[in-house]
N, C-alpha and C positions, 0 to 999 in steps of 0.2 A: 575607478572600480575599488570597492572596499573588499580586501582580500583577507581580512582578520577572520579567525574561527568564530563559529557560534557556539556558545557554551550552555549546556544543560548541567543538571546537578553532578552527573557522574562520567560524563563524556563531553568533548567538543569536537567539532567537526567543520571542515571547510565545505563551502557549495558554490563558490563563485564560478566554477568551470562546469558545473553540472547542467545538464537541460532541465532537470527537476530540482528546484531549490527547496530550502526547508519552507514548509507550509503547514497551515493548520489541518488541512485534509489528512496528510500522512501522520500527523502527530495524534490527532484523534483516532484514526484507524489502528495505529499501533498500540495505543493505550487501551482501546476497546477490546481488542482481540485477547482472548484467554489462552494461556500456553501452560505446558507442563515442562519440567526439567528434561523429559525425554523426547521432546518434540525435535524433529528434523524438519527445518523451515526453508522454504525457497520464496524469495522476493523477486517478482518480475518487474523489470524496469525500476531498479533500485535508485537510480539517480546517484545522489551523494552517499547513499547507504544509510539514511537516517532510520528507516523502519527495522532493519536488522539490528541496529545498535540499540534501539528502544527494546526490542524484543529480548535482546541479550540480557539487558539490565533486569528484565523481568524473570529471566532463568529459562533458558532452552539449552538443548544438547548442542546444536550448531544450526548455522544458516548459510545457505548459498544465495548469492545475489546476482542475478543475470541482468547484464546492461549492454545494449547494442551500441550506445554511444561511447567512442574511445575516451573522450575527456572524462566523461562522467564515470566510466569504469575505473580509470585511474585515480580519480578523486575518492572514490568509495574504497578502493584498495588502501589509499593513504589513511583514510579515517579509521578504517578497521585495523590497520597496523598500529595506529596511535592510541587505541582503546585498550581497556583492561581485558577484553574478550578476543584479541587478536587470534588466538589459536582455535577459535570457534566460528569465525567469520570468514567467508571466501567470496571474492567476486569473480565473475566470470564474464568476459567481453564475448557475447554471442547473441544471435537472434534467438528469441524464445522458441520459435518453430523448429530451428535446427537443434537446439538445446534438448528439446523434448524427445527427439528420435535418436539422439546420441548419447545422453549422459549416463543411462542404464540405472538411474536412482528413483526411488519413490519417496514422497514426503507426507509428513503427518498435517502439515499446515503450508498452504501456499497463499500468500498475500500479494496485493497489487494496488498501486495508486496509478492507474492506467491513464493515457491521454484522453481528453474529453472530446477532440475532434477527429472525425474519420472521413476518408475518401476526399470529396471536393469540399466538405463542409469545414474548411480550415481558414481561419482569418488570416489575411495577408500578413499581418504583424507577427503572427505565431509560426508561420511556415518555416522560417529558418531554423528556429530552435527544435520544432517538433516533427518536421517532415520525416526524418528517418524512423520515428516511431509510429506515427498515425497512418502513414500510407502503406505501412508494411504489416499492420496488425489490426485486423477486424475483431469485433466481438467473438465470432465463431472461431477464428483463429486462436484467440486467447482460450476460449473455453475447450477447444480440442486439445490444445497443448497441455492445459491443466488437468484434462481427464487422463491424459497419458502419464502424467507425473504424480498423481494424487494416489495415496494408499486407499484401500477399499473403505476405511473408517475415516479417511481424512477429511479436512475442511478447507474451504476455499474462501477467503475473505478480501473484500475490495470496497473502494469507495467510489462513488459516481455521483454526477448532478442528478438531482430528483428526477427531472424529465428523462434523461438518458437511462436511469435505472429501470424504467418501465420496459423500454426496448430491450435492455440487456436481460431482464428476467424472462422475458419471452424467448430470447435465443438460448438462455440457460435451460429453460424447460425442454426445448427441442433437443437439447444435448444430453438431456437425462440428469439435469441436476435439480435439486429441491432447495427452496430457501429455508434456512434453519432459523435464523434470526436477523433483525435489522434495527438499525438506529436511525432515526429521522433527525437531522441536525438543522436546528433553527438559527439563522444568524442573529436575529434580533427578536426579543419576545414580542409576540403579537403577529409576526410575519410567518408565511408559510416556510416549510422546510426547503433548502436549496441543495443540500447534500444527503446521501444515504450511505451508511455502512451497512454492508450485506455480508452474510455468512452462509455459504451453500455447502451442500453435501450430496452424495450420489445416493444415498439410501433414503427413502420416503419417511417423512416424520409426521407425527399426529397434529402438532400445533406449532405455529410460528412465534417465537419470542419477539415482541415489538416494544420499542421505547422511543421517547422523544428527548432530545437534549438541546438546551437553549444555551447559546454562546454569550450573548450580550443582553444587558437590560435595556429598557427603553432609551435611557441616557447615553448608551453605547458603552458603558462600563461593563467589564466582564462579570458575569454571574458568579455566585458563590459555588453553584455547581460545577462550572468550568474550573475555577481555581482548585477546587477540592480534587477534581478529576485528575488534574496535571501535577499535583503538588510534588510527587515524587520526582519529577522531571524538570520543572521550571525553576531557575534561580529565584529566591525571594526577592 
């Protein structure tokens, strides 16, 4: 196992113990979300703590990062403490459903890169690493927890596979959430999108902001759009 840290321009982090490794989904979500210096942020299922670190680089007041898996929580704590923003980032080892009824806080922004498989729809290969997350957190559980924790004018941002996002949005509407904006992520130019970044709010809006983002050219090289989008994070 390679236990060396992964380095971005302004921070490095370990991810070999975490159930949620560093991946493009989380990176694009964190880069896409807009923040302000006064935002109090919650990351649900933080894994190694990548999203709070990226948001801290963009400039936020503070971030709490809830993680049910003990190894992931410890690794996120280590990564936060090794960063320039250690006094602004706090990991919590808890189930989000329990946290939502006990923490007593409200957040301006809640973010999540949740598991993609729920209930019995879990590949055998993924069960060991994901069971504690997927079997205990349905879409409705997630939405109910977010609604308890979100300020009235707050935003909830997450990434899901394109197909899963349709089911999720139906559940979100039933829980009183409205889609504010979305980014459809295309893996290769000419293909259909396979991931969707979504931002939801609890106040109805007039028009949804929609955009499409392409990761790779037909020859599988990264697009200029992708390189420009992440130039503040990736090492040259």
